[in-house]
LODORO-599200 format. One record per residue (C-alpha): residue in one letter; x, y, z. Coordinates in steps of 0.2 Angstrom, whole numbers, padded with zeros to 4 digits, always signed. Layout:
<pts>
aXYZ ...
</pts>
This chain:
<pts>
m+0222-0341+0277 k+0240-0337+0274 r+0238-0333+0256 l+0224-0320+0258 p+0235-0306+0263 a+0246-0309+0247 a+0231-0308+0236 l+0223-0293+0244 p+0237-0281+0238 l+0236-0288+0221 f+0217-0285+0220 l+0219-0267+0227 a+0233-0264+0214 l+0221-0269+0200 c+0208-0258+0206 l+0220-0243+0207 v+0229-0245+0191 g+0215-0250+0180 p+0199-0244+0186 r+0192-0243+0169 r+0194-0262+0167 a+0186-0266+0183 r+0169-0262+0177 c+0161-0273+0190 e+0166-0260+0203 k+0152-0247+0206 p+0154-0233+0219 a+0144-0236+0234 v+0140-0218+0236 v+0140-0203+0223 r+0141-0186+0230 v+0132-0171+0222 g+0135-0154+0228 a+0120-0142+0231 i+0124-0124+0234 f+0110-0112+0238 t+0104-0100+0251 h+0095-0110+0264 d+0086-0096+0272 s+0077-0089+0257 v+0061-0091+0247 i+0069-0102+0234 g+0081-0110+0246 r+0068-0116+0258 v+0057-0124+0244 a+0073-0130+0234 k+0080-0139+0250 a+0064-0149+0253 a+0062-0153+0234 m+0080-0159+0232 e+0079-0170+0248 a+0063-0177+0242 a+0070-0181+0224 a+0086-0189+0232 a+0075-0200+0243 d+0065-0205+0227 v+0080-0209+0217 n+0088-0220+0231 a+0071-0229+0233 d+0070-0232+0215 r+0079-0249+0211 s+0079-0245+0192 i+0091-0231+0194 l+0108-0231+0202 n+0105-0249+0208 g+0117-0252+0222 t+0124-0234+0223 e+0118-0221+0235 l+0115-0203+0229 k+0120-0190+0243 l+0118-0171+0242 a+0132-0161+0249 k+0122-0146+0254 e+0131-0129+0257 d+0124-0112+0262 a+0129-0098+0250 n+0121-0085+0261 c+0116-0074+0247 s+0135-0069+0245 v+0146-0072+0230 f+0161-0074+0241 m+0152-0087+0252 g+0146-0095+0237 t+0163-0097+0230 v+0170-0103+0247 e+0157-0116+0248 a+0160-0121+0230 f+0178-0125+0234 k+0172-0135+0249 v+0160-0146+0240 i+0173-0149+0226 g+0185-0154+0239 e+0173-0168+0244 e+0175-0175+0226 v+0157-0171+0220 v+0153-0176+0202 a+0141-0162+0199 i+0135-0146+0207 i+0117-0142+0208 g+0114-0123+0210 p+0117-0110+0214 q+0100-0101+0214 s+0108-0083+0212 s+0114-0078+0195 a+0128-0067+0202 i+0135-0082+0212 a+0132-0093+0196 h+0144-0083+0186 m+0158-0086+0199 i+0155-0104+0202 a+0153-0108+0183 e+0171-0102+0181 i+0177-0113+0194 a+0167-0128+0187 d+0175-0125+0170 n+0192-0126+0177 l+0189-0142+0187 q+0178-0150+0174 v+0163-0152+0186 p+0145-0150+0178 l+0135-0136+0186 i+0116-0138+0184 s+0106-0123+0190 y+0087-0123+0193 s+0085-0104+0196 a+0099-0094+0189 t+0090-0086+0175 d+0102-0073+0169 p+0102-0073+0150 s+0121-0069+0149 l+0125-0086+0157 s+0128-0095+0141 a+0137-0111+0136 q+0149-0101+0125 q+0156-0093+0140 f+0154-0107+0153 s+0156-0124+0144 y+0151-0134+0160 f+0135-0124+0164 v+0118-0132+0161 r+0101-0124+0166 t+0085-0133+0170 a+0075-0116+0172 q+0070-0105+0158 s+0081-0091+0153 d+0075-0073+0156 s+0077-0070+0138 y+0061-0080+0136 q+0053-0071+0151 m+0057-0054+0144 a+0050-0058+0127 a+0034-0063+0136 m+0034-0047+0145 a+0037-0037+0129 d+0022-0046+0121 l+0011-0042+0136 i+0016-0023+0135 d+0013-0023+0116 n-0004-0032+0119 y-0010-0016+0128 g-0003-0004+0117 w+0009+0005+0129 k+0025+0012+0121 d+0035+0018+0136 v+0039+0009+0152 i+0049+0012+0168 a+0060-0003+0174 i+0064-0005+0192 y+0077-0019+0195 i+0091-0025+0206 d+0108-0018+0201 d+0117-0035+0198 e+0120-0047+0184 f+0103-0054+0186 g+0094-0037+0186 r+0104-0028+0173 n+0105-0042+0161 g+0087-0046+0162 i+0082-0028+0159 y+0094-0027+0144 a+0085-0042+0137 l+0068-0033+0140 g+0075-0017+0131 d+0080-0027+0116 e+0063-0036+0115 l+0054-0019+0117 e+0064-0011+0103 k+0059-0025+0091 k+0041-0019+0093 m+0045+0000+0092 m+0044+0002+0111 k+0057+0007+0124 i+0062+0008+0142 s+0061+0026+0145 y+0069+0026+0162 r+0079+0013+0171 l+0079+0014+0190 p+0091+0002+0198 l+0091-0003+0217 p+0106-0009+0227 v+0108-0027+0230 q+0105-0025+0248 y+0091-0012+0246 d+0080-0005+0260 s+0064+0005+0262 r+0074+0021+0260 h+0081+0016+0243 i+0063+0011+0237 t+0055+0027+0243 d+0068+0038+0234 t+0067+0027+0218 l+0048+0028+0217 n+0047+0047+0221 k+0060+0050+0207 s+0049+0040+0195 k+0034+0052+0199 r+0043+0066+0189 f+0042+0055+0173 g+0027+0054+0161 p+0026+0035+0159 r+0016+0025+0172 v+0019+0008+0167 y+0032-0001+0179 v+0041-0017+0176 v+0048-0024+0192 h+0062-0036+0190 a+0068-0039+0208 n+0074-0053+0220 l+0061-0063+0229 d+0054-0053+0244 p+0041-0060+0255 a+0036-0043+0262 f+0034-0036+0245 r+0042-0020+0251 i+0041-0011+0233 f+0022-0013+0232 t+0020-0009+0250 i+0029+0008+0249 a+0021+0011+0232 q+0004+0010+0241 e+0010+0022+0254 l+0015+0034+0241 q-0002+0033+0232 m+0006+0025+0217 m-0006+0010+0216 g-0021+0020+0209 s-0030+0019+0192 d-0016+0029+0183 y-0003+0016+0186 v+0001-0001+0179 w+0012-0013+0188 l+0020-0028+0179 a+0031-0040+0187 t+0043-0054+0182 d+0041-0072+0190 w+0049-0066+0207 v+0031-0061+0212 s+0023-0078+0207 a+0037-0088+0215 t+0035-0078+0231 l+0016-0079+0232 d+0016-0098+0228 s+0029-0100+0243 l+0018-0091+0256 s+0006-0100+0267 p-0011-0101+0260 k-0018-0093+0276 n-0008-0078+0272 h-0020-0066+0263 t-0012-0049+0269 y-0003-0048+0252 i-0019-0047+0242 e-0023-0029+0248 i-0005-0024+0244 m-0004-0032+0227 k-0021-0028+0220 g-0020-0024+0201 v-0003-0032+0199 v+0000-0042+0183 a+0014-0055+0184 l+0022-0070+0175 r+0024-0087+0181 p+0034-0101+0172 h+0022-0113+0164 t+0022-0131+0169 p+0009-0143+0160 d-0003-0152+0171 s+0001-0170+0173 v-0003-0185+0185 r+0015-0184+0192 k+0014-0166+0196 s-0003-0168+0204 t+0004-0182+0215 f+0019-0172+0220 i+0008-0157+0225 a-0002-0168+0236 r+0013-0175+0243 w+0020-0158+0247 r+0004-0154+0256 d+0007-0169+0267 m+0025-0163+0270 q+0018-0146+0276 t+0006-0155+0287 n+0020-0166+0295 g+0031-0151+0297 l+0044-0156+0285 t+0043-0140+0276 e+0035-0123+0280 s+0036-0116+0262 g+0023-0118+0248 l+0028-0126+0232 n+0033-0114+0218 t+0040-0118+0200 y+0058-0117+0206 g+0054-0131+0218 l+0048-0142+0204 c+0064-0137+0194 a+0075-0142+0208 y+0066-0159+0210 d+0068-0162+0191 t+0087-0157+0192 v+0091-0170+0205 w+0083-0183+0194 a+0092-0177+0178 v+0109-0178+0187 a+0104-0195+0194 y+0100-0201+0176 a+0116-0195+0169 i+0126-0203+0183 d+0117-0219+0180 r+0122-0219+0162 y+0140-0214+0166 i+0142-0229+0179 k+0134-0241+0167 e+0147-0237+0153 n+0162-0231+0163 g+0161-0238+0181 n+0168-0228+0195 f+0173-0210+0195 t+0191-0204+0196 f+0199-0187+0201 t+0217-0181+0198 f+0227-0167+0204 s+0229-0153+0192 n+0247-0148+0187 a+0241-0130+0186 l+0236-0131+0204 y+0248-0142+0212 d+0264-0132+0216 e+0272-0125+0231 k+0263-0109+0231 t+0246-0116+0229 k+0249-0130+0241 e+0252-0117+0254 k+0235-0109+0250 q+0227-0126+0251 l+0222-0125+0232 g+0233-0140+0229 k+0220-0151+0237 l+0208-0148+0223 k+0206-0161+0210 v+0200-0161+0192 f+0185-0173+0188 d+0192-0185+0175 g+0175-0190+0169 g+0167-0172+0169 s+0166-0170+0150 l+0158-0187+0148 l+0146-0185+0162 l+0141-0168+0154 k+0138-0177+0138 k+0127-0189+0146 l+0118-0175+0154 l+0115-0166+0138 q+0108-0182+0130 l+0094-0184+0142 n+0076-0183+0137 f+0063-0188+0151 t+0047-0182+0158 g+0048-0173+0174 l+0036-0163+0185 t+0039-0147+0174 g+0036-0156+0158 q+0048-0164+0145 i+0066-0162+0151 y+0079-0161+0137 f+0093-0148+0133 s+0094-0137+0117 p+0111-0133+0109 d+0113-0118+0121 r+0111-0130+0135 n+0095-0123+0142 v+0078-0132+0143 p+0067-0126+0129 s+0054-0113+0135 s+0038-0121+0140 g+0030-0104+0141 y+0023-0093+0155 d+0007-0090+0164 v+0000-0073+0165 i-0008-0070+0182 n-0018-0056+0190 i-0020-0052+0208 d-0037-0044+0213 q-0047-0043+0230 r-0051-0062+0228 g-0034-0068+0225 i-0023-0074+0211 h-0031-0077+0194 l-0024-0085+0178 v-0029-0073+0164 g-0019-0081+0150 f-0003-0090+0143 w+0012-0085+0133 s+0024-0096+0123 n+0038-0091+0111 k+0028-0100+0096 t+0010-0094+0099 g+0012-0078+0109 l-0002-0073+0121 s-0017-0084+0122 v-0031-0091+0133 v-0026-0108+0127 p-0012-0118+0136 p+0004-0119+0125 e+0004-0138+0125 n-0014-0139+0118 i-0009-0127+0104 e+0008-0135+0100 g+0002-0153+0102 g-0013-0150+0091 h-0025-0155+0104 s-0035-0139+0102 s-0041-0128+0087 y-0031-0112+0088 t-0039-0096+0080 h-0035-0078+0080 e-0049-0076+0094 d-0037-0086+0106 q-0023-0073+0104 k-0029-0062+0118 l-0030-0062+0137 r-0045-0063+0149 n-0051-0047+0158 v-0038-0040+0170 t-0042-0030+0186 w-0030-0015+0186 p-0024-0005+0201 g-0038+0005+0208 g-0050-0009+0204 k-0054-0004+0187 t-0056-0016+0172 e-0053-0003+0158 k-0035-0003+0152 p-0025+0012+0160 r-0018+0025+0149 g-0001+0021+0156 w+0005+0038+0153 v+0002+0055+0161 v+0009+0072+0158 a+0022+0077+0170 d+0016+0087+0185 s+0015+0106+0186 g+0032+0107+0193 n+0040+0099+0178 p+0029+0104+0163 l+0032+0098+0145 r+0046+0107+0136 i+0039+0112+0119 g+0051+0119+0107 v+0045+0132+0095 p+0055+0138+0080 n+0060+0156+0081 r+0057+0161+0063 f+0064+0176+0054 s+0052+0176+0040 f+0034+0170+0037 t+0031+0174+0055 e+0012+0172+0052 f+0014+0154+0055 v+0024+0155+0072 m+0032+0170+0080 e+0037+0176+0097 n+0029+0192+0104 h+0045+0201+0111 s+0035+0212+0123 s+0026+0198+0132 h+0038+0184+0127 e+0023+0173+0122 f+0022+0163+0106 q+0008+0166+0093 g+0003+0162+0075 y-0006+0149+0065 c+0003+0134+0071 v+0002+0139+0089 d-0017+0142+0088 v-0019+0125+0081 f-0010+0117+0095 n-0019+0127+0108 e-0036+0122+0101 a-0031+0104+0100 r-0024+0104+0117 n-0041+0110+0124 l-0049+0094+0117 v-0037+0082+0125 p-0046+0074+0140 y-0033+0078+0153 e-0023+0093+0158 v-0007+0096+0149 p+0005+0108+0158 y+0018+0114+0146 r+0030+0129+0142 f+0036+0135+0125 e+0054+0137+0122 a+0061+0146+0107 y+0073+0137+0095 g+0084+0148+0085 d+0091+0166+0086 g+0077+0175+0077 h+0089+0182+0064 s+0087+0167+0052 n+0076+0153+0050 p+0082+0138+0060 n+0086+0121+0052 y+0071+0110+0055 d+0081+0093+0054 s+0092+0099+0068 f+0076+0105+0077 i+0068+0088+0076 k+0084+0080+0083 t+0082+0090+0099 v+0066+0081+0102 a+0074+0064+0099 n+0088+0069+0111 n+0076+0074+0125 v+0081+0092+0124 f+0062+0095+0121 d+0047+0084+0124 a+0038+0090+0109 a+0040+0103+0094 v+0026+0114+0088 g+0027+0124+0072 d+0027+0123+0053 i+0036+0106+0053 a+0035+0096+0038 i+0032+0077+0040 v+0046+0069+0030 t+0054+0051+0030 n+0070+0055+0039 r+0061+0064+0053 t+0049+0050+0056 k+0063+0039+0060 l+0068+0050+0075 v+0051+0056+0082 d+0032+0053+0081 f+0021+0065+0072 s+0003+0070+0075 q-0010+0070+0061 p-0006+0083+0048 f-0015+0099+0051 a-0010+0108+0034 s-0004+0102+0017 s+0014+0106+0013 g+0018+0099-0004 l+0032+0107-0014 v+0028+0119-0028 i+0037+0130-0040 v+0035+0149-0040 a+0040+0160-0056 p+0035+0177-0063 i+0019+0178-0073 k+0012+0191-0086 d-0005+0195-0094 s-0011+0183-0107 k-0010+0188-0125 s-0027+0193-0133 s-0036+0181-0144 a-0047+0185-0159 w-0060+0172-0153 v-0059+0175-0135 f-0077+0181-0135 l-0082+0163-0138 e-0074+0156-0123 p-0086+0161-0109 f-0099+0148-0116 s-0097+0130-0119 a-0101+0124-0137 e-0118+0116-0131 l-0123+0132-0122 w-0120+0142-0138 v-0130+0130-0149 v-0145+0130-0137 t-0144+0149-0135 a-0144+0151-0154 a-0159+0139-0156 s-0168+0148-0142 f-0167+0164-0152 v-0175+0155-0168 i-0189+0147-0158 i-0193+0163-0149 a-0194+0172-0165 v-0206+0159-0172 v-0217+0159-0156 i-0219+0178-0156 w-0223+0179-0174 i-0237+0166-0172 l-0244+0175-0157 e-0243+0192-0165 h-0246+0189-0183 r-0266+0192-0182 v-0266+0206-0170 n-0249+0216-0173 k-0247+0226-0190 h-0228+0225-0188 f-0229+0206-0190 r-0239+0207-0207 g-0234+0210-0225 s-0225+0201-0238 p-0217+0184-0233 k-0200+0192-0235 r-0204+0206-0224 q-0211+0195-0210 i-0196+0184-0210 a-0185+0199-0208 t-0196+0206-0194 m-0197+0190-0185 f-0178+0187-0183 l-0173+0205-0181 f-0186+0206-0167 s-0179+0191-0158 f-0160+0195-0159 s-0163+0213-0155 t-0170+0208-0138 v-0152+0206-0133 f-0149+0224-0134 k-0167+0229-0128 k-0169+0240-0144 n-0184+0232-0152 q-0194+0243-0164 e-0209+0232-0163 d-0219+0230-0148 t-0229+0214-0143 v-0248+0217-0142 s-0256+0200-0138 p-0256+0195-0119 l-0249+0178-0124 g-0234+0186-0133 r-0231+0198-0119 m-0231+0183-0106 v-0218+0174-0117 m-0207+0190-0119 v-0206+0193-0100 v-0199+0175-0097 w-0188+0177-0112 l-0181+0194-0106 f-0177+0187-0089 l-0168+0172-0097 l-0158+0185-0108 l-0154+0195-0092 v-0146+0180-0083 i-0137+0174-0099 t-0129+0191-0103 s-0124+0195-0085 s-0115+0178-0084 y-0107+0180-0101 t-0100+0197-0096 a-0093+0191-0079 s-0085+0176-0087 l-0078+0186-0101 s-0071+0198-0089 s-0063+0184-0079 i-0055+0176-0094 l-0048+0192-0101 t-0039+0196-0084 v-0032+0178-0081 r-0013+0178-0080 q-0002+0165-0088 l+0016+0160-0084 s+0029+0169-0093 s+0043+0157-0088 p+0048+0144-0101 i+0048+0132-0086 t+0033+0121-0087 g+0035+0110-0072 i+0048+0101-0061 d+0055+0091-0075 s+0059+0106-0086 l+0067+0114-0071 i+0078+0099-0067 v+0085+0098-0085 s+0089+0117-0086 n+0104+0125-0079 w+0096+0140-0071 p+0098+0144-0052 i+0084+0138-0040 g+0079+0147-0024 y+0074+0138-0008 q+0069+0144+0009 v+0083+0143+0022 g+0079+0129+0035 s+0066+0120+0024 f+0067+0102+0019 a+0066+0108+0001 q+0085+0109+0000 s+0088+0091+0005 y+0074+0085-0007 l+0082+0094-0022 l+0099+0087-0018 e+0095+0070-0012 s+0080+0065-0022 l+0081+0076-0038 y+0100+0076-0038 i+0101+0094-0042 s+0119+0101-0041 p+0122+0111-0025 s+0129+0125-0035 r+0112+0129-0043 l+0103+0131-0026 i+0102+0148-0019 p+0096+0150-0001 l+0083+0164+0002 g+0078+0169+0019 s+0062+0180+0017 p+0048+0185+0005 e+0058+0201+0001 e+0072+0190-0005 y+0060+0180-0015 e+0053+0195-0024 k+0071+0202-0027 a+0078+0186-0034 l+0063+0182-0045 r+0063+0200-0052 l+0082+0199-0056 g+0080+0183-0065 p+0094+0170-0069 s+0104+0181-0080 n+0105+0195-0067 g+0110+0186-0052 g+0093+0180-0047 v+0084+0164-0049 a+0073+0157-0062 a+0061+0149-0050 i+0059+0146-0031 v+0054+0129-0024 d+0045+0130-0007 e+0031+0122+0003 q+0014+0127-0003 p+0008+0136+0013 y+0023+0148+0012 v+0020+0151-0007 e+0002+0155-0004 l+0006+0168+0009 f+0019+0175-0003 l+0007+0176-0018 s-0006+0184-0008 k+0005+0199-0007 h+0014+0198-0024 t+0002+0195-0038 q+0015+0197-0051 f+0021+0179-0048 g+0012+0162-0049 i+0013+0144-0047 i+0020+0133-0061 g+0012+0116-0063 q+0006+0105-0049 e+0013+0100-0032 f+0027+0087-0035 t+0027+0080-0017 s+0014+0076-0005 g+0015+0079+0013 g+0009+0089+0028 w+0014+0099+0043 g+0012+0090+0060 f+0018+0092+0078 a+0033+0081+0083 f+0034+0071+0099 q+0046+0059+0107 r+0045+0041+0101 g+0031+0032+0109 s+0023+0047+0117 p+0004+0044+0119 l+0001+0063+0118 a+0004+0061+0099 v-0011+0050+0097 d-0022+0061+0108 i-0017+0077+0099 s-0020+0068+0082 t-0037+0064+0088 a-0040+0082+0093 i-0034+0088+0076 l-0046+0077+0067 k-0060+0084+0078 l-0055+0102+0073 s-0055+0098+0055 e-0072+0090+0056 s-0080+0104+0066 g-0073+0117+0054 k-0062+0125+0068 l-0046+0122+0058 q-0053+0132+0043 e-0058+0146+0055 i-0040+0147+0062 h-0033+0147+0044 e-0045+0162+0039 k-0040+0171+0055 w-0022+0172+0050 f-0022+0172+0031 c-0039+0180+0026 k-0038+0197+0034 m-0038+0205+0017 g-0046+0191+0007 c-0040+0173+0006 p-0027+0170-0007 s-0033+0161-0022 g-0022+0150-0033 r-0020+0152-0052 q-0035+0147-0061 d-0037+0139-0078 s-0047+0149-0091 k-0057+0133-0095 a-0063+0133-0077 e-0072+0150-0081 q-0082+0143-0095 l-0101+0142-0092 h-0110+0126-0097 l-0128+0122-0101 i-0131+0113-0084 s-0130+0130-0075 f-0145+0137-0085 w-0156+0122-0090 g-0169+0127-0077 l-0172+0144-0085 y-0172+0136-0103 l-0185+0124-0097 l-0196+0137-0089 c-0195+0148-0105 g-0199+0132-0116 v-0214+0127-0105 i-0221+0145-0106 s-0219+0146-0125 v-0227+0129-0128 t-0242+0134-0116 a-0244+0150-0125 l-0245+0141-0142 l-0257+0128-0135 v-0269+0142-0129 f-0267+0151-0145 l-0271+0136-0155 i-0287+0131-0145 r-0293+0149-0146 m-0291+0148-0165 i-0300+0132-0167 y-0314+0139-0157 l-0316+0155-0167 f-0314+0145-0183 v-0329+0133-0178 q-0339+0148-0174 f-0335+0156-0190 k-0340+0141-0200 k-0357+0140-0192 q-0361+0157-0197 q-0358+0152-0215 m-0372+0138-0215 v-0388+0148-0220 t-0396+0136-0231 s-0397+0117-0232 t-0391+0117-0250 l-0377+0128-0246 r-0374+0117-0231 s-0373+0102-0241 a-0361+0110-0253 s-0351+0116-0239 s-0349+0099-0232 n-0342+0092-0248 w-0330+0106-0248 q-0324+0104-0229 c-0318+0086-0232 s-0304+0092-0243 d-0301+0110-0239 t-0304+0112-0221 l-0286+0113-0216 f-0282+0126-0229 k-0297+0136-0224 f-0291+0135-0206 l-0274+0141-0210 d-0281+0155-0221 f-0292+0160-0206 v-0277+0160-0194 d-0268+0171-0207 e-0282+0184-0208 k-0281+0199-0197 e-0290+0199-0181 e-0299+0215-0185 s-0306+0208-0202 t-0313+0193-0193 k-0322+0203-0180 k-0329+0215-0193 s-0336+0201-0204 m-0344+0192-0189 p-0360+0203-0187 q-0362+0205-0206 n-0362+0186-0207 e-0376+0185-0194 n-0388+0197-0204 a-0384+0188-0220 q-0389+0172-0211 q-0406+0180-0207 q-0410+0188-0224 l-0400+0178-0237 p-0399+0160-0231 s-0391+0156-0248 s-0374+0165-0245 t-0359+0155-0248 c-0341+0154-0240 d-0334+0162-0256 d-0344+0178-0252 m-0335+0179-0236 s-0318+0177-0243 
</pts>
């Protein structure tokens, strides 16, 4: 008994001097700080969840065996200052880790303290994406970063095709950094946050009302609300009072809405009427037996009065966080024994001692405990818990929920690997379900106003703030757009097209035109487009060419006019050709026409030879008569007249054919003889580039930048011209007299210029393709609706009517035509030739049938005696054809005179022969 006091100091010395060697010593109690706002939506559920987790850890003999885990809970009271004070308080109690805080703003401050005192800080609800391990080396997060949530929100917005949104958020680190992350994600998808409307941290109903009323003046109607958890849902309550929960609006919310809704009592249904149509995100937690068991346990806790709050995702994260800290502490104790703390030389001096900072100690094993924490990999209520290199738990995705009159409905899921889907992320990523493109969608959503059709998400500003539409105040070519100085109204081709298109838009578009330019020179259109991009104008209407550098700044409508670049140069009359008279007809038409003359000559001769004395005589005389008659029909100078009815019928059709052919020939030849050809040696853009001649361009047109940047033409060769009068003067002077060799301009301007100056013409073809369109700010839905209206105008012919109204008052200008285009082809006349051929063949058949009939009658009259008949039969077998031809060659009168005599001879002299009749 006397030796015991002597051994006791030795034992205590060993424990104090060499704690690492005394591995058998385990701390009886391990204290872990828990800083959160007790009276808050997340705080109430987190308190109950952490207490339940601590009880489960202490009851589990497989972890911290013999060591009790105690939570040092302190109230931050939603204040950065109070959170900082409580952080110093719990650190003074020698806690080995701090769980919390729930606020991102407080987390920024406490993370700085934790870094200096080497105490791991594990947050289950601070989602600010700027809380990074690179800045705070002892900060670990078991909740998903808002960088994932904002990627999910951007995909949701993109899924419905909206381009502009309004962001309402809390003006602190949590709100600002979350919205900045959303803006970055939207920009990747060519979308944007058009307006950012911050609310004070301690906002009230007046702040919300002012913010929402301010948003009414804007065009977008898609709202993204990123706020603190609010059981009263004041933002949506006031929005309903301001009639902003109707069918024209879209309300999207981050996970604060789902966390609040899940925390409310199931009997509280008053929120449903307020929140109808809202679509929100909820952190996804896979279904499991442990999760279902804990949810059932939570209901029992509510029944027994241990908690009044419903269980939300942050409560599950808080439960898992306590277990993660317990697992890390268990591994630390097994390898290193007890925990030690030492005073910091930086804190322990006379000045700090007076401020009580000297009592703060640095956790010696902080870096080792942090290492154990980052090595964890276990299954919790929220799924698999492990930490990525950025010290965040990997995203398990988000649920997309929708609130309608029946309650909360799950309409889909999102994960950073598969995007939006109706299949849970773990089923897709784990390979438990076949994933197809059909799954990349959401179920039907009920939007504000009770409609299931997707809202347009954009309206034109009300009549108090109409659209500001810029119109170029041109100096030349004012037919396209001009300002009436007496009425100060704008008119012109482009203005009329816009007005007609606006009338087809299915909603009212209040607007006002505002002139851009001084009217003394054409404005620079690149600068004009920048005013739309810089929000000086909401849109631009005019003769605006759609070119690449402009499409990077604004959205264009469907082109309403072609505007390719062309070359204009002087022209002169074409030189006469000795064989120009052959050009009106194609070769095949000439051949068919010549063959027709020959055929008609033969047909008329056959039909007229027996009855017309002009077609009889010697063979030489008949051939000459036949062809002279045919060719003289062209000049209507025939000396011979047709006598037979069949011949006259053929001649009527033939003369009609000749009338059409000769009229067409005359018109075509006249057109060819008046065709103008280019006098300039320039044959196209290539020859213009290699020459050293000056080139004119219109002031303000994109032709200048194209010639400089795309064709690399020297600036010294480019001559700015401001009006059609300057065009004409420069072209007349030519390159040798201070003018230009050619002008490069857009085709609509050139066509209007050539309609009044026919001594100039277009060289070659268009060497760029493009069109004129109306410019709108990026993402403006009005660009799509106006494009649809322009297509309707084009299909209905209204677009052409507007063009004719402005440019065809004295006849529409026609482009230069090629002489080959005036050439006539056989296909244009084949119907007439076919008709003439059918009539001619029919006449020949009728003539042949008649001749055969007369010849048979004639032969019968020759058969007077049987002897003679027998002799005649022998003769017919060999000479019938020749006799028939002789009969056809005989004059009609001679045949008729011989017919009665033959009848008498048949009665008196039956023995007459054919030779007597010859």
